[in-house]
C-alpha positions as CSV (number, residue, x, y, z in Angstrom):
1,X,-9.1,8.7,-30.1
2,X,-12.3,7.6,-29.3
3,X,-15.0,9.6,-30.6
4,X,-18.8,9.9,-30.7
5,X,-21.3,9.8,-33.5
6,X,-23.2,13.2,-34.4
7,X,-26.9,13.1,-33.5
8,X,-29.2,13.2,-36.1
9,X,-31.6,16.2,-36.1
10,X,-35.2,15.3,-36.0
11,X,-38.3,17.1,-35.5
12,X,-38.2,17.3,-31.7
13,X,-34.5,18.5,-32.0
14,X,-34.0,22.1,-31.0
15,X,-33.3,24.9,-33.5
16,X,-29.8,25.4,-32.2
17,X,-27.3,23.9,-29.9
18,X,-24.6,25.9,-27.9
19,X,-21.5,23.7,-27.1
20,X,-19.3,25.0,-24.3
21,X,-16.0,22.9,-23.5
22,X,-15.2,23.1,-19.9
23,X,-12.3,22.7,-17.8
24,X,-12.3,24.2,-14.5
25,X,-14.3,27.2,-15.5
26,X,-16.2,27.6,-12.2
27,X,-15.7,31.6,-12.1
28,X,-17.2,31.9,-15.5
29,X,-19.5,28.9,-16.6
30,X,-22.5,30.0,-14.6
31,X,-22.5,33.5,-16.0
32,X,-22.1,31.8,-19.6
33,X,-25.1,29.6,-19.2
34,X,-27.3,32.2,-17.6
35,X,-26.5,34.7,-20.6
36,X,-27.2,32.0,-23.2
37,X,-30.6,31.2,-21.6
38,X,-31.6,34.7,-21.5
39,X,-30.6,35.3,-25.0
40,X,-32.6,32.1,-25.9
41,X,-35.9,33.3,-23.6
42,X,-35.5,37.0,-25.2
43,X,-35.3,36.0,-28.7
44,X,-37.7,33.0,-28.8
45,X,-35.0,30.8,-29.9
46,X,-35.6,26.9,-29.3
47,X,-32.2,26.0,-28.1
48,X,-30.1,23.8,-25.9
49,X,-26.8,24.1,-24.0
50,X,-24.3,21.2,-24.0
51,X,-21.5,21.4,-21.6
52,X,-18.6,19.0,-22.5
53,X,-16.5,18.8,-19.4
54,X,-12.7,18.0,-20.0
55,X,-11.9,16.7,-16.6
56,X,-12.8,19.6,-14.4
57,X,-11.7,19.4,-10.9
58,X,-13.5,22.2,-9.5
59,X,-17.5,22.9,-9.1
60,X,-17.8,23.5,-13.1
61,X,-19.9,20.4,-13.5
62,X,-22.2,20.9,-10.4
63,X,-22.8,24.4,-11.6
64,X,-23.9,23.5,-15.0
65,X,-25.9,20.7,-13.8
66,X,-27.6,23.0,-11.2
67,X,-28.8,25.2,-14.4
68,X,-30.3,22.7,-16.1
69,X,-27.9,22.1,-19.0
70,X,-27.0,18.8,-20.4
71,X,-23.1,17.9,-19.4
72,X,-21.3,15.1,-21.2
73,X,-17.6,14.0,-20.2
74,X,-14.7,13.9,-22.2
75,X,-11.6,12.2,-20.3
76,X,-9.3,12.7,-23.0
77,X,-7.7,16.2,-22.5
78,X,-7.7,18.6,-25.3
79,X,-9.7,21.6,-26.8
80,X,-10.7,19.7,-30.0
81,X,-11.4,16.7,-28.0
82,X,-13.8,18.1,-25.9
83,X,-15.6,20.0,-29.1
84,X,-15.7,16.7,-30.8
85,X,-17.4,15.0,-27.7
86,X,-19.8,17.9,-27.4
87,X,-20.6,18.2,-30.9
88,X,-21.2,14.5,-31.1
89,X,-24.0,15.0,-28.3
90,X,-25.5,17.9,-29.9
91,X,-29.2,17.8,-31.5
92,X,-29.7,21.1,-33.0
93,X,-30.1,21.9,-36.6
94,X,-27.3,24.6,-36.2
95,X,-24.3,24.6,-33.8
96,X,-22.7,27.5,-32.1
97,X,-19.3,27.0,-30.3
98,X,-17.8,29.3,-27.7
99,X,-15.6,29.2,-24.6
100,X,-16.9,29.1,-21.2
101,X,-14.6,31.6,-20.0
102,X,-17.0,34.9,-20.4
103,X,-14.9,36.2,-23.2
104,X,-17.7,36.0,-25.8
105,X,-20.8,37.7,-25.8
106,X,-23.4,35.1,-26.2
107,X,-26.1,37.7,-27.0
108,X,-24.7,37.8,-30.6
109,X,-26.1,34.3,-31.1
110,X,-29.1,35.6,-33.1
111,X,-26.8,37.3,-35.3
112,X,-25.1,34.0,-36.2
113,X,-28.4,32.4,-36.7
114,X,-29.5,35.4,-39.0
115,X,-26.5,34.6,-41.2
116,X,-27.1,30.8,-41.2
117,X,-30.9,31.1,-41.7
118,X,-31.7,34.2,-43.6
119,X,-28.4,34.5,-45.8
120,X,-28.0,30.8,-46.5
121,X,-24.2,30.7,-45.0
122,X,-22.8,27.5,-43.7
123,X,-20.2,28.4,-41.6
124,X,-19.9,31.7,-39.8
125,X,-16.9,32.9,-37.5
126,X,-16.5,35.9,-35.6
127,X,-13.9,38.2,-36.0
128,X,-12.0,40.2,-33.5
129,X,-10.4,42.4,-36.2
130,X,-13.6,43.8,-37.5
131,X,-15.1,47.2,-36.3
132,X,-11.9,47.5,-33.9
133,X,-12.5,44.3,-31.7
134,X,-9.0,43.7,-31.7
135,X,-8.2,46.1,-29.2
136,X,-9.1,43.8,-26.4
137,X,-6.7,41.0,-27.8
138,X,-3.5,40.6,-25.7
139,X,-0.7,42.4,-27.3
140,X,1.4,39.5,-28.4
141,X,-1.5,37.8,-29.7
142,X,-3.1,40.9,-31.4
143,X,0.1,42.2,-33.2
144,X,2.2,38.8,-34.0
145,X,0.7,35.6,-33.5
146,X,-3.2,35.5,-34.9
147,X,-2.5,38.1,-37.8
148,X,0.6,35.8,-38.9
149,X,-1.4,32.6,-38.8
150,X,-4.4,34.1,-40.3
151,X,-2.1,35.5,-43.1
152,X,-0.1,32.1,-43.6
153,X,-3.6,30.0,-43.6
154,X,-5.0,32.5,-46.4
155,X,-1.7,32.4,-48.4
156,X,-1.7,28.6,-48.4
157,X,-5.5,27.7,-48.8
158,X,-6.5,30.8,-50.8
159,X,-9.3,31.9,-47.9
160,X,-10.3,35.6,-46.9
161,X,-10.4,35.3,-43.1
162,X,-9.7,38.2,-40.9
163,X,-9.4,36.1,-37.7
164,X,-8.8,32.4,-38.2
165,X,-8.5,31.6,-34.5
166,X,-11.5,33.0,-33.2
167,X,-13.5,30.3,-30.8
168,X,-17.0,31.8,-31.4
169,X,-18.4,30.3,-34.5
170,X,-21.7,28.9,-35.8
171,X,-22.5,26.4,-38.6
172,X,-25.0,24.0,-39.8
173,X,-25.3,20.5,-38.8
174,X,-24.6,19.2,-42.1
175,X,-21.7,21.7,-42.6
176,X,-20.0,20.1,-39.5
177,X,-20.6,16.8,-41.0
178,X,-18.7,18.0,-44.0
179,X,-15.9,19.6,-42.2
180,X,-15.3,16.5,-39.9
181,X,-12.7,17.7,-37.7
182,X,-10.4,15.4,-35.8
183,X,-7.7,17.7,-34.4
184,X,-7.6,17.0,-30.7
185,X,-5.9,20.5,-29.5
186,X,-6.1,24.1,-30.2
187,X,-5.5,23.6,-33.8
188,X,-9.0,22.4,-33.9
189,X,-10.1,26.0,-34.6
190,X,-7.8,26.0,-37.8
191,X,-8.8,22.7,-39.1
192,X,-12.7,23.9,-39.0
193,X,-11.7,27.0,-41.1
194,X,-9.7,25.0,-43.5
195,X,-12.0,22.2,-44.0
196,X,-15.0,24.8,-44.4
197,X,-12.9,26.4,-47.3
198,X,-11.9,23.1,-48.7
199,X,-15.6,21.9,-48.9
200,X,-16.7,24.9,-50.6
201,X,-19.1,26.1,-47.9
202,X,-20.6,29.8,-47.8
203,X,-18.5,31.5,-45.4
204,X,-19.0,34.8,-43.5
205,X,-17.7,36.6,-40.6
206,X,-19.4,39.0,-38.2
207,X,-17.4,41.4,-35.7
208,X,-17.1,40.7,-32.1
209,X,-15.1,41.8,-29.3
210,X,-13.9,40.0,-26.5
211,X,-14.7,40.5,-22.7
212,X,-12.3,40.2,-19.8
213,X,-11.6,36.2,-19.2
214,X,-12.5,34.8,-15.8
215,X,-10.3,32.1,-14.6
216,X,-6.8,30.8,-15.9
217,X,-6.4,30.5,-19.5
218,X,-5.7,27.2,-21.1
219,X,-3.9,28.8,-24.1
220,X,-0.1,28.2,-24.4
221,X,1.2,30.7,-27.0
222,X,4.2,29.3,-28.5
223,X,3.0,25.6,-28.1
224,X,-0.2,26.2,-29.7
225,X,1.2,28.5,-32.1
226,X,3.6,25.9,-33.7
227,X,1.1,23.1,-33.6
228,X,-1.2,25.2,-35.7
229,X,1.8,26.1,-38.2
230,X,2.8,22.3,-38.2
231,X,-0.9,21.6,-39.1
232,X,-1.2,24.0,-42.0
233,X,2.2,23.0,-43.4
234,X,1.2,19.3,-43.4
235,X,-2.2,20.1,-45.0
236,X,-1.1,22.1,-47.9
237,X,1.9,19.8,-49.3
238,X,1.7,21.5,-52.7
239,X,3.1,24.8,-51.9
240,X,5.3,23.6,-49.0
241,X,6.8,20.5,-50.2
242,X,5.8,19.5,-53.8
243,X,6.5,22.4,-55.9
244,X,9.8,23.7,-54.2
245,X,11.1,19.9,-54.2
246,X,10.2,19.2,-57.9
247,X,11.9,22.7,-58.6
248,X,15.1,21.7,-56.9
249,X,15.2,18.0,-58.4
250,X,14.6,19.1,-61.9
251,X,17.4,22.1,-61.6
252,X,19.7,19.5,-60.0
253,X,19.2,16.9,-62.8
254,X,19.4,19.8,-65.4
255,X,22.8,20.8,-63.9
256,X,23.9,17.3,-64.2
257,X,23.0,16.8,-67.7
258,X,24.8,20.0,-68.7
259,X,27.7,19.2,-66.9
260,X,28.1,15.8,-68.4
261,X,27.2,17.1,-71.7
262,X,30.3,19.8,-71.4
263,X,28.0,22.7,-71.9
264,X,29.4,24.7,-68.9
265,X,32.7,26.6,-69.6
266,X,34.1,29.9,-68.4
267,X,37.1,31.4,-70.5
268,X,37.7,28.1,-72.1
269,X,37.7,26.0,-68.7
270,X,35.1,23.5,-67.5
271,X,33.9,24.4,-64.3
272,X,31.7,21.0,-64.1
273,X,33.5,19.3,-61.3
274,X,32.3,22.0,-58.9
275,X,28.7,22.5,-60.5
276,X,28.4,18.8,-60.3
277,X,28.7,18.9,-56.5
278,X,25.8,21.6,-56.3
279,X,23.9,19.4,-58.8
280,X,24.2,16.6,-56.5
281,X,23.1,18.6,-53.5
282,X,20.0,20.1,-55.3
283,X,19.1,16.7,-56.4
284,X,19.2,15.1,-53.3
285,X,17.5,17.7,-51.2
286,X,14.9,18.2,-54.0
287,X,14.1,14.7,-53.9
288,X,13.9,14.6,-50.1
289,X,11.3,17.5,-50.1
290,X,9.4,15.9,-52.8
291,X,9.3,12.6,-50.9
292,X,8.1,14.5,-47.6
293,X,5.5,16.2,-49.8
294,X,4.3,12.8,-51.1
295,X,4.1,11.4,-47.5
296,X,2.1,14.8,-46.5
297,X,0.1,14.5,-49.6
298,X,-0.9,10.8,-48.6
299,X,-1.5,12.0,-44.9
300,X,-3.8,14.7,-45.8
301,X,-5.6,12.2,-48.2
302,X,-6.0,9.9,-45.4
303,X,-7.4,12.6,-43.2
304,X,-10.0,14.0,-45.9
305,X,-8.5,17.0,-46.6
306,X,-7.5,16.2,-50.1
307,X,-10.3,13.8,-50.8
308,X,-10.8,14.4,-54.8
309,X,-7.2,14.1,-56.2
310,X,-7.1,12.1,-59.4
311,X,-3.5,13.0,-60.0
312,X,-2.7,11.3,-56.8
313,X,-4.8,8.5,-57.6
314,X,-3.2,8.0,-60.8
315,X,0.3,8.3,-59.3
316,X,-0.6,5.4,-56.7
317,X,-1.7,3.3,-59.5
318,X,1.7,3.6,-61.2
319,X,3.9,4.0,-58.1
320,X,3.3,1.0,-56.0
321,X,5.4,-0.6,-53.6
322,X,6.8,-3.2,-56.4
323,X,7.3,-0.2,-58.9
324,X,9.0,1.8,-56.2
325,X,11.5,-1.1,-55.5
326,X,12.2,-1.7,-59.1
327,X,12.9,1.9,-59.8
328,X,15.0,2.4,-56.6
329,X,17.0,-0.8,-57.5
330,X,17.7,0.1,-61.1
331,X,18.9,3.5,-60.0
332,X,21.2,2.2,-57.4
333,X,22.6,-0.6,-59.9
334,X,22.9,2.4,-62.4
335,X,25.3,4.3,-60.0
336,X,27.0,1.5,-58.6
337,X,28.2,0.5,-62.2
338,X,29.1,4.2,-63.0
339,X,31.0,4.5,-59.6
340,X,32.6,1.2,-60.1
341,X,33.8,1.9,-63.5
342,X,35.2,5.3,-62.3
343,X,37.1,3.4,-59.2
344,X,38.8,0.9,-61.8
345,X,39.9,4.0,-63.9
346,X,41.2,5.5,-60.8
347,X,43.1,2.4,-60.2
348,X,44.4,2.1,-63.5
349,X,45.7,5.5,-63.4
350,X,47.8,4.7,-60.2
351,X,45.3,6.7,-58.3
352,X,45.8,9.7,-60.2
353,X,42.9,12.5,-60.4
354,X,40.4,11.0,-63.1
355,X,39.8,13.0,-65.9
356,X,35.7,13.4,-65.6
357,X,35.3,13.8,-62.0
358,X,31.8,15.0,-62.5
359,X,30.7,11.3,-63.4
360,X,31.3,10.3,-59.8
361,X,29.0,12.9,-58.5
362,X,26.3,11.9,-61.1
363,X,27.0,8.1,-59.8
364,X,26.8,9.2,-56.2
365,X,23.4,10.9,-56.9
366,X,21.8,7.9,-58.5
367,X,22.7,5.7,-55.5
368,X,21.3,8.4,-53.1
369,X,18.2,8.7,-55.1
370,X,17.9,5.0,-55.4
371,X,17.7,4.4,-51.8
372,X,15.4,7.2,-51.0
373,X,13.1,5.8,-53.7
374,X,13.0,2.4,-52.0
375,X,12.4,3.7,-48.5
376,X,9.8,6.4,-50.0
377,X,8.0,3.6,-51.8
378,X,8.1,1.5,-48.4
379,X,6.8,4.3,-46.5
380,X,4.1,5.5,-48.9
381,X,3.0,2.0,-49.3
382,X,2.2,1.6,-45.5
383,X,0.6,4.8,-45.3
384,X,-1.6,4.4,-48.4
385,X,-2.9,1.1,-47.5
386,X,-6.2,2.5,-46.2
387,X,-6.7,5.1,-49.1
388,X,-9.4,3.0,-50.4
389,X,-11.3,2.6,-47.3
390,X,-14.4,4.6,-47.0
391,X,-14.0,7.4,-44.2
392,X,-16.4,7.5,-41.6
393,X,-16.1,10.4,-39.2
394,X,-17.1,8.6,-36.0
395,X,-17.3,5.3,-34.7
396,X,-20.1,4.1,-32.5
397,X,-17.8,3.1,-29.6
398,X,-16.8,5.8,-26.9
């Protein structure tokens, strides 16, 4: 996705840039622009309005230009894409984001600026769940969607938002550089909230209330909800993948050791053969989840969500492609030798049941883990090739 470079603020730059994404908003965009202009004039605010058109086929662009605001064009569809382009063209010291559908009261811009300027906040987000503002949210979103996503995000990332999907926000130009969002769709809002917390920014919420929307909504409840949940899971690999996967793997291997050591008996009878099957299941599933966690960890590192991770850096110094291939081959060889010995015994006993079948489960576990190790090493090696490259938020090309 082509991205634009953020404009550096200078002495002639306005105090605030209000960025409005626009896709066929002819019914509302004029009212939004006029309200913002009136707010600037009434409060003596030196501000600019940047409309980022996302491929409108109606009169939205003509209306915006006729009101004297700057219009930039983002041909690549997507809520996040539009904002990335819009903020890239903005020149203000502070950024305000809001939808061009008349749902947000832009007369609250001074309240956002007060938090940013007077209270030293870096990231200020509106909340429709403060002071009774949720009453204007559609029922499904008010009761299930937004509260659930907000609760999950707070749990995974240790934040304290009350309305993580509010699209009315303000932040310092430099704070936006630290956040450096790249999500192309509606999950852009979540990325802003997540990265603001991970960057250690000073965050505040102010109560807002939605007004009736003008024009057709672009939100797709279940699709956008799933994309948001998927993003949170990918960007929080420790709690979602690494800890559960490591727990299952350790439990499975410990069960194997207890079975092979003859430590599991009931009324004088060993229940090792059955337990060994579950041990294999736990070990393999745990290793698979752990591998997914490493993939997600590498992905989040590459996307800058996990910039300072000395543990991961040490892991990569140890677990390179060659080490993965060597370790995987060793596990496969050990498992094949063990299974080969069991099969040899089986034939020697005229295909009668072998006395310790749990060794076969352990051998199979080693073979499976070995192959998984090899392919995990190949995949992680491919993903981590760029981990040492410095991240630059935006290229100069469009």
